mmJSON file of the N, C-alpha and C atoms, coordinates in Angstrom:
{"data_MODEL":{"atom_site":{
"group_PDB":["ATOM","ATOM","ATOM","ATOM","ATOM","ATOM","ATOM","ATOM","ATOM","ATOM","ATOM","ATOM","ATOM","ATOM","ATOM","ATOM","ATOM","ATOM","ATOM","ATOM","ATOM","ATOM","ATOM","ATOM","ATOM","ATOM","ATOM","ATOM","ATOM","ATOM","ATOM","ATOM","ATOM","ATOM","ATOM","ATOM","ATOM","ATOM","ATOM","ATOM","ATOM","ATOM","ATOM","ATOM","ATOM","ATOM","ATOM","ATOM","ATOM","ATOM","ATOM","ATOM","ATOM","ATOM","ATOM","ATOM","ATOM","ATOM","ATOM","ATOM","ATOM","ATOM","ATOM","ATOM","ATOM","ATOM","ATOM","ATOM","ATOM","ATOM","ATOM","ATOM","ATOM","ATOM","ATOM","ATOM","ATOM","ATOM","ATOM","ATOM","ATOM","ATOM","ATOM","ATOM","ATOM","ATOM","ATOM","ATOM","ATOM","ATOM","ATOM","ATOM","ATOM","ATOM","ATOM","ATOM","ATOM","ATOM","ATOM","ATOM","ATOM","ATOM","ATOM","ATOM","ATOM","ATOM","ATOM","ATOM","ATOM","ATOM","ATOM","ATOM","ATOM","ATOM","ATOM","ATOM","ATOM","ATOM","ATOM","ATOM","ATOM","ATOM","ATOM","ATOM","ATOM","ATOM","ATOM","ATOM","ATOM","ATOM","ATOM","ATOM","ATOM","ATOM","ATOM","ATOM","ATOM","ATOM","ATOM","ATOM","ATOM","ATOM","ATOM","ATOM","ATOM","ATOM","ATOM","ATOM","ATOM","ATOM","ATOM","ATOM","ATOM","ATOM","ATOM","ATOM","ATOM","ATOM","ATOM","ATOM","ATOM","ATOM","ATOM","ATOM","ATOM","ATOM","ATOM","ATOM","ATOM","ATOM","ATOM","ATOM","ATOM","ATOM","ATOM","ATOM","ATOM","ATOM","ATOM","ATOM","ATOM","ATOM","ATOM","ATOM","ATOM","ATOM","ATOM","ATOM","ATOM","ATOM","ATOM","ATOM"],
"id":[1,2,3,4,5,6,7,8,9,10,11,12,13,14,15,16,17,18,19,20,21,22,23,24,25,26,27,28,29,30,31,32,33,34,35,36,37,38,39,40,41,42,43,44,45,46,47,48,49,50,51,52,53,54,55,56,57,58,59,60,61,62,63,64,65,66,67,68,69,70,71,72,73,74,75,76,77,78,79,80,81,82,83,84,85,86,87,88,89,90,91,92,93,94,95,96,97,98,99,100,101,102,103,104,105,106,107,108,109,110,111,112,113,114,115,116,117,118,119,120,121,122,123,124,125,126,127,128,129,130,131,132,133,134,135,136,137,138,139,140,141,142,143,144,145,146,147,148,149,150,151,152,153,154,155,156,157,158,159,160,161,162,163,164,165,166,167,168,169,170,171,172,173,174,175,176,177,178,179,180,181,182,183,184,185,186,187,188,189,190,191,192],
"type_symbol":["N","C","C","N","C","C","N","C","C","N","C","C","N","C","C","N","C","C","N","C","C","N","C","C","N","C","C","N","C","C","N","C","C","N","C","C","N","C","C","N","C","C","N","C","C","N","C","C","N","C","C","N","C","C","N","C","C","N","C","C","N","C","C","N","C","C","N","C","C","N","C","C","N","C","C","N","C","C","N","C","C","N","C","C","N","C","C","N","C","C","N","C","C","N","C","C","N","C","C","N","C","C","N","C","C","N","C","C","N","C","C","N","C","C","N","C","C","N","C","C","N","C","C","N","C","C","N","C","C","N","C","C","N","C","C","N","C","C","N","C","C","N","C","C","N","C","C","N","C","C","N","C","C","N","C","C","N","C","C","N","C","C","N","C","C","N","C","C","N","C","C","N","C","C","N","C","C","N","C","C","N","C","C","N","C","C","N","C","C","N","C","C"],
"label_atom_id":["N","CA","C","N","CA","C","N","CA","C","N","CA","C","N","CA","C","N","CA","C","N","CA","C","N","CA","C","N","CA","C","N","CA","C","N","CA","C","N","CA","C","N","CA","C","N","CA","C","N","CA","C","N","CA","C","N","CA","C","N","CA","C","N","CA","C","N","CA","C","N","CA","C","N","CA","C","N","CA","C","N","CA","C","N","CA","C","N","CA","C","N","CA","C","N","CA","C","N","CA","C","N","CA","C","N","CA","C","N","CA","C","N","CA","C","N","CA","C","N","CA","C","N","CA","C","N","CA","C","N","CA","C","N","CA","C","N","CA","C","N","CA","C","N","CA","C","N","CA","C","N","CA","C","N","CA","C","N","CA","C","N","CA","C","N","CA","C","N","CA","C","N","CA","C","N","CA","C","N","CA","C","N","CA","C","N","CA","C","N","CA","C","N","CA","C","N","CA","C","N","CA","C","N","CA","C","N","CA","C","N","CA","C","N","CA","C","N","CA","C","N","CA","C"],
"label_alt_id":[null,null,null,null,null,null,null,null,null,null,null,null,null,null,null,null,null,null,null,null,null,null,null,null,null,null,null,null,null,null,null,null,null,null,null,null,null,null,null,null,null,null,null,null,null,null,null,null,null,null,null,null,null,null,null,null,null,null,null,null,null,null,null,null,null,null,null,null,null,null,null,null,null,null,null,null,null,null,null,null,null,null,null,null,null,null,null,null,null,null,null,null,null,null,null,null,null,null,null,null,null,null,null,null,null,null,null,null,null,null,null,null,null,null,null,null,null,null,null,null,null,null,null,null,null,null,null,null,null,null,null,null,null,null,null,null,null,null,null,null,null,null,null,null,null,null,null,null,null,null,null,null,null,null,null,null,null,null,null,null,null,null,null,null,null,null,null,null,null,null,null,null,null,null,null,null,null,null,null,null,null,null,null,null,null,null,null,null,null,null,null,null],
"label_comp_id":["MET","MET","MET","MET","MET","MET","ALA","ALA","ALA","LEU","LEU","LEU","ARG","ARG","ARG","CYS","CYS","CYS","ASN","ASN","ASN","SER","SER","SER","VAL","VAL","VAL","ASN","ASN","ASN","LEU","LEU","LEU","LYS","LYS","LYS","LYS","LYS","LYS","ASP","ASP","ASP","LEU","LEU","LEU","TRP","TRP","TRP","SER","SER","SER","GLY","GLY","GLY","HIS","HIS","HIS","MET","MET","MET","TYR","TYR","TYR","LEU","LEU","LEU","VAL","VAL","VAL","PRO","PRO","PRO","ARG","ARG","ARG","HIS","HIS","HIS","ASP","ASP","ASP","GLY","GLY","GLY","ARG","ARG","ARG","ILE","ILE","ILE","ILE","ILE","ILE","ALA","ALA","ALA","GLY","GLY","GLY","SER","SER","SER","THR","THR","THR","VAL","VAL","VAL","GLU","GLU","GLU","TYR","TYR","TYR","GLU","GLU","GLU","GLY","GLY","GLY","PHE","PHE","PHE","ASP","ASP","ASP","ARG","ARG","ARG","ASN","ASN","ASN","VAL","VAL","VAL","THR","THR","THR","VAL","VAL","VAL","ALA","ALA","ALA","GLY","GLY","GLY","MET","MET","MET","ARG","ARG","ARG","LYS","LYS","LYS","ILE","ILE","ILE","LEU","LEU","LEU","SER","SER","SER","GLY","GLY","GLY","ALA","ALA","ALA","ILE","ILE","ILE","SER","SER","SER","LEU","LEU","LEU","VAL","VAL","VAL","PRO","PRO","PRO","ALA","ALA","ALA","ALA","ALA","ALA"],
"label_asym_id":["A","A","A","A","A","A","A","A","A","A","A","A","A","A","A","A","A","A","A","A","A","A","A","A","A","A","A","A","A","A","A","A","A","A","A","A","A","A","A","A","A","A","A","A","A","A","A","A","A","A","A","A","A","A","A","A","A","A","A","A","A","A","A","A","A","A","A","A","A","A","A","A","A","A","A","A","A","A","A","A","A","A","A","A","A","A","A","A","A","A","A","A","A","A","A","A","A","A","A","A","A","A","A","A","A","A","A","A","A","A","A","A","A","A","A","A","A","A","A","A","A","A","A","A","A","A","A","A","A","A","A","A","A","A","A","A","A","A","A","A","A","A","A","A","A","A","A","A","A","A","A","A","A","A","A","A","A","A","A","A","A","A","A","A","A","A","A","A","A","A","A","A","A","A","A","A","A","A","A","A","A","A","A","A","A","A","A","A","A","A","A","A"],
"label_entity_id":["1","1","1","1","1","1","1","1","1","1","1","1","1","1","1","1","1","1","1","1","1","1","1","1","1","1","1","1","1","1","1","1","1","1","1","1","1","1","1","1","1","1","1","1","1","1","1","1","1","1","1","1","1","1","1","1","1","1","1","1","1","1","1","1","1","1","1","1","1","1","1","1","1","1","1","1","1","1","1","1","1","1","1","1","1","1","1","1","1","1","1","1","1","1","1","1","1","1","1","1","1","1","1","1","1","1","1","1","1","1","1","1","1","1","1","1","1","1","1","1","1","1","1","1","1","1","1","1","1","1","1","1","1","1","1","1","1","1","1","1","1","1","1","1","1","1","1","1","1","1","1","1","1","1","1","1","1","1","1","1","1","1","1","1","1","1","1","1","1","1","1","1","1","1","1","1","1","1","1","1","1","1","1","1","1","1","1","1","1","1","1","1"],
"label_seq_id":[1,1,1,2,2,2,3,3,3,4,4,4,5,5,5,6,6,6,7,7,7,8,8,8,9,9,9,10,10,10,11,11,11,12,12,12,13,13,13,14,14,14,15,15,15,16,16,16,17,17,17,18,18,18,19,19,19,20,20,20,21,21,21,22,22,22,23,23,23,24,24,24,25,25,25,26,26,26,27,27,27,28,28,28,29,29,29,30,30,30,31,31,31,32,32,32,33,33,33,34,34,34,35,35,35,36,36,36,37,37,37,38,38,38,39,39,39,40,40,40,41,41,41,42,42,42,43,43,43,44,44,44,45,45,45,46,46,46,47,47,47,48,48,48,49,49,49,50,50,50,51,51,51,52,52,52,53,53,53,54,54,54,55,55,55,56,56,56,57,57,57,58,58,58,59,59,59,60,60,60,61,61,61,62,62,62,63,63,63,64,64,64],
"pdbx_PDB_ins_code":[null,null,null,null,null,null,null,null,null,null,null,null,null,null,null,null,null,null,null,null,null,null,null,null,null,null,null,null,null,null,null,null,null,null,null,null,null,null,null,null,null,null,null,null,null,null,null,null,null,null,null,null,null,null,null,null,null,null,null,null,null,null,null,null,null,null,null,null,null,null,null,null,null,null,null,null,null,null,null,null,null,null,null,null,null,null,null,null,null,null,null,null,null,null,null,null,null,null,null,null,null,null,null,null,null,null,null,null,null,null,null,null,null,null,null,null,null,null,null,null,null,null,null,null,null,null,null,null,null,null,null,null,null,null,null,null,null,null,null,null,null,null,null,null,null,null,null,null,null,null,null,null,null,null,null,null,null,null,null,null,null,null,null,null,null,null,null,null,null,null,null,null,null,null,null,null,null,null,null,null,null,null,null,null,null,null,null,null,null,null,null,null],
"Cartn_x":[84.306,83.792,82.574,82.233,81.051,80.437,79.147,78.441,78.351,78.698,78.681,77.743,77.236,76.464,76.979,77.401,77.949,77.423,76.495,75.855,76.815,77.928,78.878,79.845,79.76,80.661,79.836,80.204,79.538,80.564,80.859,81.868,81.322,82.056,81.614,82.239,83.39,84.076,84.748,85.153,85.854,87.19,87.562,88.878,89.63,90.898,91.772,93.042,93.533,94.789,95.395,96.454,97.073,96.087,95.709,94.788,93.384,93.058,91.77,91.011,89.689,88.883,87.568,87.033,85.716,84.984,83.746,82.954,81.597,81.27,79.968,78.86,77.695,76.512,75.455,74.554,73.521,72.567,72.434,71.502,72.149,73.386,74.059,75.016,74.966,75.919,77.303,78.319,79.692,80.141,80.564,81.086,82.574,82.993,84.398,84.944,86.168,86.744,88.247,88.761,90.184,90.395,91.358,91.542,92.4,93.17,94.06,94.021,93.897,93.998,94.635,95.719,96.472,96.099,94.855,94.393,93.583,93.402,92.53,91.096,90.208,88.82,88.029,87.381,86.562,85.425,84.172,83.009,82.667,83.304,82.999,83.427,82.577,82.891,83.626,84.732,85.482,85.579,85.708,85.888,87.178,88.227,89.509,89.376,88.642,88.431,87.617,86.573,85.746,86.553,87.375,88.215,89.199,89.776,90.731,90.056,88.858,88.152,87.743,87.205,86.802,87.99,89.108,90.317,90.808,90.769,91.182,90.274,88.965,88.012,88.264,88.517,88.793,90.107,91.096,92.364,92.194,91.288,91.035,90.165,89.184,88.252,88.114,88.992,88.965,87.618,86.825,85.513,84.555,84.875,84.008,84.073],
"Cartn_y":[-53.849,-52.521,-52.609,-51.476,-51.424,-50.039,-49.969,-48.695,-48.265,-47.013,-46.457,-45.264,-44.979,-43.758,-43.118,-41.874,-41.15,-39.728,-39.413,-38.105,-36.953,-37.233,-36.167,-35.846,-36.586,-36.362,-35.96,-34.845,-34.372,-34.355,-35.513,-35.669,-35.132,-34.256,-33.614,-34.217,-34.872,-35.427,-36.737,-37.497,-38.758,-38.495,-39.379,-39.319,-40.605,-40.478,-41.618,-41.476,-42.587,-42.581,-43.969,-44.09,-45.405,-46.381,-47.39,-48.413,-48.253,-47.083,-46.849,-45.747,-45.895,-44.832,-44.66,-43.447,-43.111,-42.345,-42.756,-42.126,-41.743,-40.443,-40.04,-40.345,-40.732,-40.973,-39.929,-39.702,-38.662,-38.959,-40.224,-40.569,-40.472,-39.962,-39.786,-40.911,-42.015,-43.097,-42.717,-43.364,-43.254,-44.664,-44.878,-46.173,-46.182,-47.159,-47.276,-48.59,-48.562,-49.795,-49.739,-50.876,-51.061,-51.403,-50.769,-50.969,-52.174,-52.691,-53.81,-54.821,-56.068,-57.156,-58.331,-58.844,-59.896,-61.278,-61.495,-62.767,-63.575,-63.094,-63.761,-63.308,-63.741,-63.308,-64.211,-63.618,-64.364,-63.455,-63.88,-63.049,-63.058,-63.887,-63.963,-62.7,-62.265,-61.113,-61.615,-60.953,-61.344,-60.165,-60.458,-59.407,-58.652,-59.354,-58.701,-57.731,-58.121,-57.243,-56.021,-56.209,-55.091,-54.144,-54.701,-53.881,-53.057,-53.658,-52.952,-51.755,-51.962,-50.877,-49.794,-50.177,-49.191,-48.398,-49.08,-48.387,-47.399,-47.809,-46.925,-45.717,-45.935,-44.828,-43.824,-44.319,-43.437,-42.694,-43.347,-42.64,-41.512,-41.676,-40.613,-39.497,-39.885,-38.92,-39.244,-38.721,-39.047,-38.788,-37.843,-37.569,-38.739,-39.641,-40.813,-41.727],
"Cartn_z":[95.638,95.833,96.724,97.355,98.213,98.135,98.454,98.511,99.962,100.221,101.569,101.611,102.775,102.977,104.256,104.146,105.29,105.242,106.118,106.104,106.408,107.066,107.409,106.272,105.163,104.031,102.816,102.192,100.989,99.862,99.324,98.287,96.966,96.32,95.075,93.822,93.974,92.804,93.181,92.173,92.393,93.07,93.986,94.632,94.328,94.0,93.72,94.546,95.074,95.801,95.708,94.962,94.812,94.189,94.951,94.451,95.026,95.535,96.188,95.471,95.374,94.79,95.541,95.49,96.014,94.922,94.646,93.597,94.179,94.222,94.746,93.742,94.254,93.425,93.74,92.815,92.984,94.136,94.525,95.608,96.995,97.066,98.346,98.714,97.986,98.262,97.756,98.323,97.846,97.508,96.265,95.85,96.172,96.949,97.356,96.844,96.377,95.872,95.745,95.359,95.16,93.697,93.068,91.632,91.277,92.213,91.912,93.041,92.654,93.621,92.903,93.419,92.757,93.271,93.575,94.129,93.139,91.926,90.973,91.182,90.324,90.405,91.335,92.317,93.277,93.714,93.506,93.837,95.329,96.109,97.536,98.265,99.191,100.033,101.268,101.598,102.79,103.749,105.013,106.014,105.74,105.364,105.08,103.907,102.875,101.733,102.1,102.882,103.332,104.208,105.095,105.97,105.149,104.111,103.26,102.581,102.059,101.384,102.382,103.529,104.528,105.057,105.307,105.781,104.733,103.477,102.39,102.267,102.426,102.349,103.465,104.653,105.795,105.615,104.994,104.771,103.752,102.769,101.803,102.383,103.218,103.797,105.292,106.12,107.548,108.228,107.732,108.33,108.16,107.256,107.042,108.249],
"occupancy":[1.0,1.0,1.0,1.0,1.0,1.0,1.0,1.0,1.0,1.0,1.0,1.0,1.0,1.0,1.0,1.0,1.0,1.0,1.0,1.0,1.0,1.0,1.0,1.0,1.0,1.0,1.0,1.0,1.0,1.0,1.0,1.0,1.0,1.0,1.0,1.0,1.0,1.0,1.0,1.0,1.0,1.0,1.0,1.0,1.0,1.0,1.0,1.0,1.0,1.0,1.0,1.0,1.0,1.0,1.0,1.0,1.0,1.0,1.0,1.0,1.0,1.0,1.0,1.0,1.0,1.0,1.0,1.0,1.0,1.0,1.0,1.0,1.0,1.0,1.0,1.0,1.0,1.0,1.0,1.0,1.0,1.0,1.0,1.0,1.0,1.0,1.0,1.0,1.0,1.0,1.0,1.0,1.0,1.0,1.0,1.0,1.0,1.0,1.0,1.0,1.0,1.0,1.0,1.0,1.0,1.0,1.0,1.0,1.0,1.0,1.0,1.0,1.0,1.0,1.0,1.0,1.0,1.0,1.0,1.0,1.0,1.0,1.0,1.0,1.0,1.0,1.0,1.0,1.0,1.0,1.0,1.0,1.0,1.0,1.0,1.0,1.0,1.0,1.0,1.0,1.0,1.0,1.0,1.0,1.0,1.0,1.0,1.0,1.0,1.0,1.0,1.0,1.0,1.0,1.0,1.0,1.0,1.0,1.0,1.0,1.0,1.0,1.0,1.0,1.0,1.0,1.0,1.0,1.0,1.0,1.0,1.0,1.0,1.0,1.0,1.0,1.0,1.0,1.0,1.0,1.0,1.0,1.0,1.0,1.0,1.0,1.0,1.0,1.0,1.0,1.0,1.0],
"B_iso_or_equiv":[0.0,0.0,0.0,0.0,0.0,0.0,0.0,0.0,0.0,0.0,0.0,0.0,0.0,0.0,0.0,0.0,0.0,0.0,0.0,0.0,0.0,0.0,0.0,0.0,0.0,0.0,0.0,0.0,0.0,0.0,0.0,0.0,0.0,0.0,0.0,0.0,0.0,0.0,0.0,0.0,0.0,0.0,0.0,0.0,0.0,0.0,0.0,0.0,0.0,0.0,0.0,0.0,0.0,0.0,0.0,0.0,0.0,0.0,0.0,0.0,0.0,0.0,0.0,0.0,0.0,0.0,0.0,0.0,0.0,0.0,0.0,0.0,0.0,0.0,0.0,0.0,0.0,0.0,0.0,0.0,0.0,0.0,0.0,0.0,0.0,0.0,0.0,0.0,0.0,0.0,0.0,0.0,0.0,0.0,0.0,0.0,0.0,0.0,0.0,0.0,0.0,0.0,0.0,0.0,0.0,0.0,0.0,0.0,0.0,0.0,0.0,0.0,0.0,0.0,0.0,0.0,0.0,0.0,0.0,0.0,0.0,0.0,0.0,0.0,0.0,0.0,0.0,0.0,0.0,0.0,0.0,0.0,0.0,0.0,0.0,0.0,0.0,0.0,0.0,0.0,0.0,0.0,0.0,0.0,0.0,0.0,0.0,0.0,0.0,0.0,0.0,0.0,0.0,0.0,0.0,0.0,0.0,0.0,0.0,0.0,0.0,0.0,0.0,0.0,0.0,0.0,0.0,0.0,0.0,0.0,0.0,0.0,0.0,0.0,0.0,0.0,0.0,0.0,0.0,0.0,0.0,0.0,0.0,0.0,0.0,0.0,0.0,0.0,0.0,0.0,0.0,0.0],
"pdbx_formal_charge":[null,null,null,null,null,null,null,null,null,null,null,null,null,null,null,null,null,null,null,null,null,null,null,null,null,null,null,null,null,null,null,null,null,null,null,null,null,null,null,null,null,null,null,null,null,null,null,null,null,null,null,null,null,null,null,null,null,null,null,null,null,null,null,null,null,null,null,null,null,null,null,null,null,null,null,null,null,null,null,null,null,null,null,null,null,null,null,null,null,null,null,null,null,null,null,null,null,null,null,null,null,null,null,null,null,null,null,null,null,null,null,null,null,null,null,null,null,null,null,null,null,null,null,null,null,null,null,null,null,null,null,null,null,null,null,null,null,null,null,null,null,null,null,null,null,null,null,null,null,null,null,null,null,null,null,null,null,null,null,null,null,null,null,null,null,null,null,null,null,null,null,null,null,null,null,null,null,null,null,null,null,null,null,null,null,null,null,null,null,null,null,null],
"auth_seq_id":[1,1,1,2,2,2,3,3,3,4,4,4,5,5,5,6,6,6,7,7,7,8,8,8,9,9,9,10,10,10,11,11,11,12,12,12,13,13,13,14,14,14,15,15,15,16,16,16,17,17,17,18,18,18,19,19,19,20,20,20,21,21,21,22,22,22,23,23,23,24,24,24,25,25,25,26,26,26,27,27,27,28,28,28,29,29,29,30,30,30,31,31,31,32,32,32,33,33,33,34,34,34,35,35,35,36,36,36,37,37,37,38,38,38,39,39,39,40,40,40,41,41,41,42,42,42,43,43,43,44,44,44,45,45,45,46,46,46,47,47,47,48,48,48,49,49,49,50,50,50,51,51,51,52,52,52,53,53,53,54,54,54,55,55,55,56,56,56,57,57,57,58,58,58,59,59,59,60,60,60,61,61,61,62,62,62,63,63,63,64,64,64],
"auth_comp_id":["MET","MET","MET","MET","MET","MET","ALA","ALA","ALA","LEU","LEU","LEU","ARG","ARG","ARG","CYS","CYS","CYS","ASN","ASN","ASN","SER","SER","SER","VAL","VAL","VAL","ASN","ASN","ASN","LEU","LEU","LEU","LYS","LYS","LYS","LYS","LYS","LYS","ASP","ASP","ASP","LEU","LEU","LEU","TRP","TRP","TRP","SER","SER","SER","GLY","GLY","GLY","HIS","HIS","HIS","MET","MET","MET","TYR","TYR","TYR","LEU","LEU","LEU","VAL","VAL","VAL","PRO","PRO","PRO","ARG","ARG","ARG","HIS","HIS","HIS","ASP","ASP","ASP","GLY","GLY","GLY","ARG","ARG","ARG","ILE","ILE","ILE","ILE","ILE","ILE","ALA","ALA","ALA","GLY","GLY","GLY","SER","SER","SER","THR","THR","THR","VAL","VAL","VAL","GLU","GLU","GLU","TYR","TYR","TYR","GLU","GLU","GLU","GLY","GLY","GLY","PHE","PHE","PHE","ASP","ASP","ASP","ARG","ARG","ARG","ASN","ASN","ASN","VAL","VAL","VAL","THR","THR","THR","VAL","VAL","VAL","ALA","ALA","ALA","GLY","GLY","GLY","MET","MET","MET","ARG","ARG","ARG","LYS","LYS","LYS","ILE","ILE","ILE","LEU","LEU","LEU","SER","SER","SER","GLY","GLY","GLY","ALA","ALA","ALA","ILE","ILE","ILE","SER","SER","SER","LEU","LEU","LEU","VAL","VAL","VAL","PRO","PRO","PRO","ALA","ALA","ALA","ALA","ALA","ALA"],
"auth_asym_id":["A","A","A","A","A","A","A","A","A","A","A","A","A","A","A","A","A","A","A","A","A","A","A","A","A","A","A","A","A","A","A","A","A","A","A","A","A","A","A","A","A","A","A","A","A","A","A","A","A","A","A","A","A","A","A","A","A","A","A","A","A","A","A","A","A","A","A","A","A","A","A","A","A","A","A","A","A","A","A","A","A","A","A","A","A","A","A","A","A","A","A","A","A","A","A","A","A","A","A","A","A","A","A","A","A","A","A","A","A","A","A","A","A","A","A","A","A","A","A","A","A","A","A","A","A","A","A","A","A","A","A","A","A","A","A","A","A","A","A","A","A","A","A","A","A","A","A","A","A","A","A","A","A","A","A","A","A","A","A","A","A","A","A","A","A","A","A","A","A","A","A","A","A","A","A","A","A","A","A","A","A","A","A","A","A","A","A","A","A","A","A","A"],
"auth_atom_id":["N","CA","C","N","CA","C","N","CA","C","N","CA","C","N","CA","C","N","CA","C","N","CA","C","N","CA","C","N","CA","C","N","CA","C","N","CA","C","N","CA","C","N","CA","C","N","CA","C","N","CA","C","N","CA","C","N","CA","C","N","CA","C","N","CA","C","N","CA","C","N","CA","C","N","CA","C","N","CA","C","N","CA","C","N","CA","C","N","CA","C","N","CA","C","N","CA","C","N","CA","C","N","CA","C","N","CA","C","N","CA","C","N","CA","C","N","CA","C","N","CA","C","N","CA","C","N","CA","C","N","CA","C","N","CA","C","N","CA","C","N","CA","C","N","CA","C","N","CA","C","N","CA","C","N","CA","C","N","CA","C","N","CA","C","N","CA","C","N","CA","C","N","CA","C","N","CA","C","N","CA","C","N","CA","C","N","CA","C","N","CA","C","N","CA","C","N","CA","C","N","CA","C","N","CA","C","N","CA","C","N","CA","C","N","CA","C","N","CA","C","N","CA","C"],
"pdbx_PDB_model_num":[1,1,1,1,1,1,1,1,1,1,1,1,1,1,1,1,1,1,1,1,1,1,1,1,1,1,1,1,1,1,1,1,1,1,1,1,1,1,1,1,1,1,1,1,1,1,1,1,1,1,1,1,1,1,1,1,1,1,1,1,1,1,1,1,1,1,1,1,1,1,1,1,1,1,1,1,1,1,1,1,1,1,1,1,1,1,1,1,1,1,1,1,1,1,1,1,1,1,1,1,1,1,1,1,1,1,1,1,1,1,1,1,1,1,1,1,1,1,1,1,1,1,1,1,1,1,1,1,1,1,1,1,1,1,1,1,1,1,1,1,1,1,1,1,1,1,1,1,1,1,1,1,1,1,1,1,1,1,1,1,1,1,1,1,1,1,1,1,1,1,1,1,1,1,1,1,1,1,1,1,1,1,1,1,1,1,1,1,1,1,1,1]
}}}
């Protein structure tokens, strides 16, 4: 998961789509994440993982 800030998006409620979610926070951040990953548990951040979350966020909210 990652925290995003996008001034052009005013998300009022949680959005879910398949394995992707966006959760607005009171400070203006949007928490974006993936609910399922079949790779086992690994705390390392990867470019591929970040790209997957960002692509999913944009598919849910194209203005992002």
